[in-house]
C-alpha positions in Angstrom: 189.9 117.5 -23.9 186.3 116.2 -23.5 187.3 114.8 -20.1 187.9 118.2 -18.7 185.7 119.2 -15.8 185.0 122.9 -15.6 183.4 122.6 -12.2 183.5 120.4 -9.2 186.5 119.8 -6.9 188.9 116.9 -7.2 188.5 114.9 -4.0 191.0 112.1 -3.8 190.2 109.1 -1.6 190.9 110.3 1.9 191.8 106.9 3.2 194.2 105.9 0.5 197.5 107.6 -0.2 198.4 105.8 -3.4 195.4 105.3 -5.7 197.1 104.2 -8.9 199.4 101.4 -10.0 202.8 102.8 -9.6 205.4 100.0 -9.1 206.3 99.5 -5.5 209.3 101.5 -4.3 212.5 99.5 -3.9 213.0 97.9 -0.5 216.5 99.4 -0.3 217.7 102.0 0.4 214.2 103.4 1.1 212.6 101.8 4.1 208.8 101.4 4.2 208.6 103.6 7.3 210.5 106.4 5.6 208.4 106.0 2.4 205.2 106.3 4.4 206.5 109.3 6.4 207.2 111.2 3.2 203.8 110.3 1.6 202.0 111.3 4.8 204.0 114.5 5.2 203.0 115.8 1.8 199.6 114.1 1.5 200.7 112.4 -1.7 198.1 111.0 -4.1 198.7 109.2 -7.4 195.8 109.0 -9.8 195.2 108.2 -13.4 196.6 105.8 -15.9 199.3 105.9 -18.5 202.9 105.2 -19.1 204.1 108.7 -18.5 204.0 110.4 -15.1 203.2 114.0 -14.3 204.0 115.7 -11.0 202.0 118.8 -10.1 203.7 121.4 -7.9 201.4 123.9 -6.4 202.0 127.6 -6.0 201.9 129.7 -2.8 199.1 128.9 -0.4 197.5 126.3 -2.6 196.9 122.6 -2.1 196.7 119.9 -4.7 193.0 120.8 -5.1 194.0 123.8 -7.2 194.5 121.6 -10.2 191.0 120.2 -10.2 190.0 121.9 -13.5 192.9 120.3 -15.3 193.1 116.9 -13.6 190.2 115.0 -15.3 191.9 115.5 -18.7 195.4 114.9 -17.5 194.6 111.6 -15.7 193.0 110.1 -18.8 196.5 109.7 -20.4 199.0 110.2 -17.6 199.7 109.0 -14.2 199.5 112.1 -12.0 201.3 112.7 -8.7 199.7 115.3 -6.5 200.9 116.6 -3.1 200.5 119.3 -0.6 203.5 121.4 0.5 203.9 121.3 4.2 201.6 124.0 5.7 198.9 123.6 3.0 196.0 121.3 2.4 196.1 118.0 4.3 199.9 118.0 4.8 201.3 116.9 8.1 201.8 120.1 10.0 203.9 118.3 12.6 206.5 117.7 9.9 207.2 121.5 9.6 210.8 122.2 10.6 211.7 125.9 10.7 215.3 125.0 10.0 214.6 122.7 7.0 212.1 125.2 5.6 214.1 128.3 6.3 215.1 128.3 2.6 213.4 127.0 -0.5 215.8 124.1 -0.4 213.5 122.3 2.1 210.5 122.4 -0.3 212.8 121.3 -3.1 214.0 118.4 -1.0 210.4 117.3 -0.4 209.8 117.0 -4.1 213.0 115.0 -4.6 212.1 112.7 -1.7 208.6 112.1 -3.2 210.2 111.0 -6.5 212.7 108.9 -4.5 210.2 107.0 -2.4 207.8 106.4 -5.4 210.8 105.3 -7.5 209.7 107.7 -10.3 211.6 108.2 -13.5 211.1 110.3 -16.6 208.7 112.6 -14.8 207.2 115.7 -16.4 207.0 118.2 -13.5 204.5 121.1 -13.8 204.9 123.9 -11.4 202.8 127.0 -11.0 204.0 130.4 -9.7 206.3 129.8 -6.7 205.8 126.1 -7.3 207.4 126.6 -10.7 210.7 127.5 -9.1 210.4 124.6 -6.7 209.9 122.4 -9.7 212.8 124.0 -11.6 215.2 123.6 -8.7 214.2 120.0 -8.1 214.7 119.1 -11.8 218.0 120.8 -12.0 219.4 119.3 -8.8 218.0 115.8 -9.3 217.6 115.4 -13.0 217.7 111.6 -12.8 214.0 111.7 -11.9 212.8 114.1 -14.6 212.3 114.3 -18.3 210.7 117.7 -18.9 209.6 120.8 -17.0 206.6 123.0 -17.5 206.7 126.4 -15.7 203.2 128.0 -15.5 203.4 131.7 -14.6 206.8 131.2 -13.0 209.3 133.8 -12.1 212.9 133.4 -10.9 212.9 136.8 -9.1 210.0 139.1 -8.5 212.1 142.0 -7.3 213.7 144.5 -9.8 217.5 144.3 -9.8 220.1 146.1 -11.9 219.7 144.9 -15.4 216.7 142.8 -14.5 213.0 143.7 -14.4 211.0 141.4 -12.1 208.0 143.7 -11.8 208.3 145.0 -8.3 210.5 147.1 -6.2 211.7 145.4 -3.0 209.8 148.0 -0.8 206.6 147.1 -2.6 207.0 143.4 -1.9 207.8 144.1 1.7 204.6 146.2 2.0 202.6 143.3 0.5 204.1 140.8 2.9 203.5 143.1 5.9 199.8 143.0 5.1 199.8 139.3 6.0 200.6 140.2 9.6 197.8 142.7 9.9 194.8 140.7 8.8 195.6 137.4 7.0 192.0 136.8 5.9 191.6 140.2 4.4 195.0 140.0 2.9 194.2 136.7 1.3 191.1 138.1 -0.3 193.0 141.1 -1.7 195.9 139.1 -2.9 193.7 136.5 -4.6 191.8 139.1 -6.6 194.9 140.9 -7.5 196.5 137.8 -8.9 193.4 136.8 -10.9 192.8 140.2 -12.3 189.5 142.0 -12.9 188.5 139.9 -15.9 187.5 136.8 -14.0 184.4 135.7 -12.1 184.1 136.4 -8.4 183.8 132.7 -7.8 187.4 132.1 -8.8 188.6 134.9 -6.5 186.6 133.2 -3.7 188.1 129.9 -4.5 191.7 131.2 -4.5 191.0 133.1 -1.3 189.7 130.0 0.4 192.8 128.2 -0.6 195.0 130.8 0.9 193.0 130.9 4.1 193.3 127.1 4.5 197.1 127.4 4.6 198.7 127.6 8.1 199.3 131.3 8.5 202.7 131.2 10.1 204.1 128.8 7.6 202.4 130.7 4.7 204.1 133.9 5.8 207.5 132.3 5.8 206.9 130.6 2.4 205.7 133.9 1.0 209.0 135.6 2.0 211.0 132.9 0.4 209.0 133.0 -2.8 208.6 136.7 -3.3 212.0 137.8 -2.1 214.0 134.9 -3.5 216.2 134.9 -6.5 216.7 131.7 -8.5 218.2 133.3 -11.6 221.7 131.7 -11.0 220.0 128.3 -11.2 218.5 128.7 -14.7 221.6 127.7 -16.8 221.8 124.4 -14.7 218.4 123.1 -15.9 219.3 121.1 -19.0 215.9 119.5 -19.5 213.4 120.6 -22.2 211.3 123.3 -20.6 208.0 124.8 -21.6 207.2 128.3 -20.3 203.5 129.2 -20.2 202.9 132.9 -19.5 199.6 134.8 -19.4 199.3 137.9 -21.6 198.5 140.2 -18.7 199.9 138.9 -15.4 200.5 141.5 -12.7 202.9 139.1 -10.9 205.0 138.0 -13.9 205.5 140.7 -16.6 206.4 139.8 -20.2 210.0 140.7 -19.5 210.3 137.8 -17.1 209.2 135.3 -19.7 211.8 136.7 -22.1 214.4 136.4 -19.4 213.6 132.8 -18.7 213.6 132.0 -22.4 217.0 133.6 -22.8 218.7 132.0 -19.8 217.2 128.5 -19.8 219.3 126.2 -22.1 216.4 124.4 -23.7 213.2 126.4 -23.4 210.2 127.4 -25.5 207.7 130.1 -24.5 204.0 130.2 -25.2 202.0 133.4 -24.4 198.5 132.5 -23.4 195.5 134.7 -24.3 194.4 134.2 -20.7 195.0 137.1 -18.3 195.9 137.0 -14.6 198.3 134.7 -12.8 196.3 131.5 -12.5 195.4 130.2 -16.0 194.8 126.7 -14.6 191.8 128.2 -12.8 190.7 130.9 -15.2 191.5 129.2 -18.6 191.9 125.5 -18.1 191.1 124.6 -21.7 193.7 127.0 -23.2 196.2 125.8 -20.6 195.7 122.2 -21.5 195.9 122.9 -25.2 199.2 124.8 -24.8 200.7 121.8 -23.0 199.4 119.1 -25.3 202.2 119.0 -27.9 204.9 119.2 -25.2 203.4 116.4 -23.2 203.1 114.1 -26.3 
């Protein structure tokens, strides 16, 4: 853990998409043009060294930069694949297709294509928040690429349904989403501080707000609707891979009942409740988050 950086952003080489020693993707059936298009679309970077590969799947409104507190430690013993979902970070905005990304399936397909063009195998995919469900769906639909799954503050459904407590009434979610249309910058600041909770430094709120504000607003609104109104509960039994659930002790977005639901409905899952509060422990409690993952990654 000594390699962990508690401050300072991760800044991958801007001129190099692949910065590690992954074996070259097979010449067939993936063409070089297709491979480069996928890597450019999602601003893919590969860093670190090690036999095992981690793929980090960002949550709503966040670029790959969001992992910068964890990355120095992870890349000492793993090869780490980072990417930006279309509409965030340095992704290719011209690649946004409203039909492809009308459902979460488009974002899931992006993850699968990244694995395909890099010829990845036995990947441990780590997804945060909405990115946790993208990771789960990718692993359940294309298990040939994956070995394990880590869901960090993930929820299959944020909306309360009969027999299920997701934490929010549908009307409340719609009200939150409507705020994005009024003043996106003000909404981003409010939402970031709400997710982090009152226990954390203002600097973390400012960092998360800046991440939200760097996202393309139109795409961010659409992704938010998919994430916060979506329901992936039916997909849970289909994920047969070992899964680690990391949940914060006080998370306004993911109540304890959601962690229990995931633990019950995933075939091979274990749940760790962190002492950290809020929705973003990879920002607010990176040391505890790393420690909780350590045995599972071994």
